[in-house]
matplotlib code that plots the C-alpha trace (Angstrom):
import matplotlib.pyplot as plt

x = [0.0, 1.4, 1.8, -0.3, 1.7, 1.4, -1.3, -0.9, -4.4, -5.6, -3.1, -1.2, -1.3, -0.4, -3.7, -4.1, -4.5, -7.1, -8.1, -11.2, -11.8, -15.1, -16.3, -18.4, -22.1, -23.9, -27.5, -29.4, -29.9, -26.2, -25.5, -27.6, -25.8, -22.4, -23.0, -24.7, -21.5, -19.2, -21.3, -21.0, -17.2, -16.1, -16.2, -13.5, -11.1, -9.4, -6.1, -7.7, -10.5, -9.9, -12.3, -11.8, -11.5, -13.3, -11.7, -10.7, -11.4, -15.1, -16.0, -13.8, -16.6, -18.3, -15.0, -14.2, -17.7, -17.5, -14.0, -15.1, -18.1, -15.8, -13.6, -16.5, -18.8, -16.6, -13.4, -12.1, -8.9, -9.8, -7.4, -8.5, -7.6, -6.2, -5.1, -3.3, -5.7, -7.4, -6.2, -3.5, -0.9, -2.7, -6.0, -4.6, -2.7, -5.9, -7.5, -4.5, -4.7, -8.5, -7.9, -5.3, -7.8, -10.5, -8.2, -7.1, -3.5, -3.4, -3.7, -3.6, -1.7, -2.5, -1.8, -5.5, -7.4, -8.5, -12.0, -12.8, -11.6, -9.1, -8.0, -8.0, -4.6, -3.3, -2.2, -0.7, -2.4, 0.0, -0.1, -0.5, 1.5, 2.9, 3.0, 2.3, 5.9, 5.5, 2.1, 3.6, 6.4, 3.8, 1.7, 4.7, 5.8, 2.4, 2.1, 3.4, 0.9, 1.1, 1.1, 0.1, 0.4, -0.6, 1.4, 0.6, 1.6, 0.7, 1.9, -0.2, -2.0, 0.0, 3.4, 5.8, 7.0, 6.9, 10.4, 9.3, 6.4, 8.7, 11.0, 7.9, 7.1, 10.7, 10.3, 7.1, 9.0, 11.9, 9.4, 8.0, 5.5, 5.3, 2.9, 1.7, -1.6, -1.7, -4.2, -6.4, -5.3, -6.7, -3.6, -1.5, 1.7, 1.5, 1.7, 4.6, 6.7, 6.1, 7.1, 10.4, 11.2, 10.2, 12.4, 15.3, 15.1, 15.6, 12.0, 11.2, 7.9, 4.9, 3.3, -0.2, -2.3, -5.4, -8.3, -11.5, -14.1, -16.1, -19.6, -20.5, -18.2, -19.1, -18.6, -15.2, -14.1, -14.9, -13.0, -10.0, -10.0, -9.9, -7.3, -5.0, -5.5, -5.8, -8.8, -7.6, -9.7, -10.4, -12.1, -14.4, -15.2, -16.2, -18.9, -20.0, -23.8, -24.6, -25.9, -29.4, -28.6, -27.9, -27.7, -25.2, -23.2, -22.9, -21.6, -19.0, -17.9, -17.3, -15.4, -13.2, -12.4, -11.7, -9.4, -7.4, -6.9, -6.2, -3.5, -1.9, -1.9, -0.4, 2.3, 3.2, 1.0, -0.2, -1.9, -4.8, -6.6, -10.2, -11.9, -15.4, -17.5, -19.5, -20.8, -20.0, -21.3, -18.8, -15.8, -17.1, -17.4, -13.8, -12.5, -14.3, -12.7, -9.3, -10.0, -11.1, -13.9, -15.9, -14.1, -15.6, -15.7, -13.2, -14.2, -13.6, -10.4, -10.4, -7.6, -5.6, -5.0, -1.5]
y = [0.0, 3.4, 6.1, 9.2, 12.4, 14.8, 17.4, 20.6, 21.6, 18.5, 18.0, 21.2, 22.5, 26.0, 27.7, 29.6, 33.4, 35.2, 38.7, 40.0, 42.9, 44.8, 47.8, 50.7, 50.4, 52.8, 52.1, 51.1, 47.6, 47.2, 48.5, 45.7, 43.1, 44.4, 44.4, 41.0, 39.7, 41.4, 39.8, 36.4, 36.6, 38.4, 35.3, 33.8, 36.3, 37.7, 39.4, 42.5, 43.6, 46.2, 48.7, 49.8, 53.3, 54.0, 55.2, 58.9, 58.9, 58.6, 56.7, 58.7, 59.6, 56.2, 54.4, 56.6, 56.0, 52.3, 52.1, 54.3, 52.1, 49.0, 50.7, 51.9, 48.8, 45.8, 44.2, 43.8, 45.6, 47.7, 48.6, 51.7, 51.8, 55.1, 56.4, 59.5, 60.1, 63.5, 65.0, 67.3, 66.1, 68.2, 66.6, 63.1, 63.9, 65.2, 61.8, 60.0, 62.1, 61.5, 57.8, 58.0, 60.1, 57.5, 54.7, 53.2, 52.0, 50.1, 51.7, 49.9, 52.4, 52.3, 54.6, 54.2, 54.3, 57.5, 58.6, 57.1, 53.7, 51.2, 51.9, 55.7, 57.4, 58.1, 61.7, 62.6, 65.5, 68.5, 69.1, 65.4, 62.3, 61.2, 57.4, 54.7, 54.8, 58.5, 57.8, 55.1, 57.5, 60.3, 58.0, 56.8, 60.4, 61.2, 58.2, 54.7, 53.0, 49.5, 50.0, 47.3, 47.6, 45.8, 43.3, 41.9, 38.3, 39.1, 42.7, 45.8, 46.5, 49.7, 48.2, 47.5, 44.3, 42.1, 43.2, 46.9, 45.9, 44.2, 47.2, 49.3, 46.9, 47.3, 51.0, 50.7, 48.4, 50.8, 53.6, 51.6, 49.0, 46.0, 43.7, 43.2, 41.6, 40.3, 41.0, 37.9, 35.1, 31.7, 29.7, 29.2, 28.6, 32.3, 33.2, 31.0, 32.0, 35.6, 35.0, 33.4, 36.5, 38.9, 37.0, 37.0, 40.8, 40.8, 41.7, 39.8, 41.2, 38.9, 38.6, 37.5, 35.8, 37.6, 35.2, 36.1, 33.3, 33.2, 34.2, 35.0, 33.8, 36.4, 39.2, 37.6, 37.4, 41.0, 42.0, 39.9, 41.6, 45.0, 44.1, 42.3, 38.9, 35.8, 33.4, 29.9, 27.9, 25.2, 27.7, 28.8, 25.2, 24.5, 27.2, 26.4, 26.0, 27.2, 30.7, 29.7, 27.0, 29.0, 26.2, 24.1, 27.3, 27.9, 24.3, 24.7, 28.1, 26.5, 23.6, 25.9, 28.2, 25.3, 23.7, 26.8, 27.6, 24.0, 23.8, 27.1, 25.8, 22.5, 24.4, 26.4, 29.5, 30.5, 33.8, 34.4, 37.7, 37.2, 39.7, 39.0, 41.3, 41.9, 38.3, 36.0, 32.5, 31.2, 32.8, 31.4, 27.9, 28.0, 29.2, 26.4, 23.9, 25.3, 24.7, 28.1, 28.1, 30.9, 32.4, 34.1, 37.8, 39.7, 42.9, 45.9, 47.5, 51.3, 52.9, 55.2, 58.7, 58.9]
z = [0.0, -1.0, 1.6, 0.7, 0.4, 3.4, 2.8, 4.9, 4.0, 5.9, 8.7, 9.4, 13.0, 11.8, 10.9, 7.7, 8.3, 6.2, 5.4, 3.7, 1.3, 1.1, -0.9, 0.5, -0.3, -2.6, -1.5, 1.7, 0.4, -0.4, 3.1, 4.6, 2.4, 3.4, 7.1, 7.0, 5.3, 7.9, 10.7, 9.0, 8.5, 11.6, 13.9, 11.7, 13.3, 10.1, 10.4, 9.0, 6.7, 4.0, 2.5, -1.1, -2.5, -5.8, -9.0, -8.8, -5.1, -5.9, -2.6, -0.2, 2.2, 2.0, 2.5, 5.6, 7.0, 6.6, 8.1, 11.1, 11.7, 11.7, 14.3, 16.4, 16.3, 15.8, 17.1, 13.6, 12.5, 9.4, 6.7, 4.7, 1.0, -0.1, -3.6, -4.9, -7.8, -8.3, -5.0, -3.7, -1.1, 1.5, 0.7, 0.9, 4.1, 5.7, 4.9, 6.5, 9.6, 9.8, 9.7, 12.5, 14.6, 13.9, 15.3, 12.0, 12.0, 8.6, 5.2, 1.8, -0.4, -4.1, -7.0, -8.0, -11.2, -13.0, -12.5, -15.9, -14.7, -15.9, -19.5, -19.1, -19.0, -15.6, -15.1, -11.7, -9.9, -10.3, -6.5, -5.5, -4.9, -8.2, -7.6, -5.0, -3.6, -3.0, -1.3, 0.9, 2.0, 2.7, 4.9, 6.9, 7.4, 9.1, 11.4, 12.2, 10.0, 8.7, 4.9, 2.5, -1.3, -4.4, -6.4, -9.9, -10.8, -14.4, -14.2, -14.0, -17.3, -17.8, -16.9, -19.9, -18.3, -15.2, -14.5, -14.4, -12.2, -9.7, -9.7, -8.8, -6.0, -4.7, -4.7, -2.6, -0.1, 0.1, 0.9, 3.9, 2.7, 4.9, 3.0, -0.6, -1.7, -5.2, -7.9, -8.2, -10.4, -11.3, -12.2, -9.0, -11.0, -12.0, -8.4, -7.5, -10.6, -9.7, -6.0, -7.2, -9.2, -6.4, -3.9, -6.4, -6.3, -2.6, -1.7, 1.5, 2.6, 2.6, -0.8, 0.0, -2.7, -3.6, -4.1, -6.1, -5.5, -8.7, -7.7, -11.3, -14.1, -16.7, -14.1, -13.0, -16.6, -17.2, -14.1, -15.2, -18.7, -17.2, -14.6, -16.9, -15.3, -17.5, -17.4, -18.2, -20.7, -18.2, -15.9, -18.6, -19.4, -15.8, -15.9, -19.4, -19.9, -16.3, -17.0, -16.1, -13.6, -10.4, -7.9, -10.0, -10.6, -6.9, -6.4, -9.1, -7.8, -4.3, -5.9, -8.0, -5.1, -2.8, -5.3, -5.7, -2.0, -1.0, -3.7, -2.4, 1.2, 0.2, -1.6, 1.6, 1.6, 5.0, 4.3, 1.9, 1.1, -0.2, -2.5, -1.1, -3.4, -0.1, -0.3, 2.6, 2.0, -0.5, 1.3, 4.6, 3.2, 1.8, 5.1, 6.9, 4.6, 5.5, 9.2, 10.3, 12.9, 14.6, 17.6, 20.6, 19.7, 21.8, 23.5, 21.3, 22.5, 22.7, 20.7, 22.9, 21.5, 20.2]

ax = plt.figure().add_subplot(projection="3d")
ax.plot(x, y, z, "-o")
ax.set_aspect("equal")
plt.show()
């Protein structure tokens, strides 16, 4: 009888750490969905939860309001997204100081997309931060924030090459970034090849895989096209013919997401960042599969004024 290979996803005593990304709601109904999802996922004790910042700073107030509510009403550690698009340094710095005053100690620093979205030409604000490394340095100059940044296994759509993209990541690390979360991907080999190249450049911060559970294949494929992420043919085949079969599509989505994260864990990954799309059930199921269980909610700690 052959001995089965050791599977960390089944037997590891070192738990997987997870974080969740949400986006600020536009309507009252979306607000209810968001907070129901947060309530569902919070007992899994994520390392942090991040809240996105719309193209051109379009969700600035809603992002701030969502982050502040997370600080005030939950024991979760929120990370606020911040970009340098369409704002002066003084305006961005004011937002950073506002987060510090609200008790936020973690910012996800991004260059950001123009107000017209992906595909539009990026033009730095004449009085603003020119790039994400500049923004990272500006944040660190204001307070002792933890600063996370983005990484791109298939390169940012505007980068001339993966090498140029990795050099940009190195600049962000040199400016003070302490973690990178990747753009989502569906082929795990892309992540591991990218990780090898990043480490070869001397970048040693955690490069956390960004996972997009496929709630809706057409929507995910559209996101991928705009973000420069590839969609392997096998993934399209798995969802083929299920446009009107919602229940089977949900089962396939769970199987696809589970397959991806189990493979990552079996290959040594210990941290995962989930793009939840403000929906909890699929993410919760995958986390359960990885061994995460609801924890007793700790008392919300008051943040001392610093």
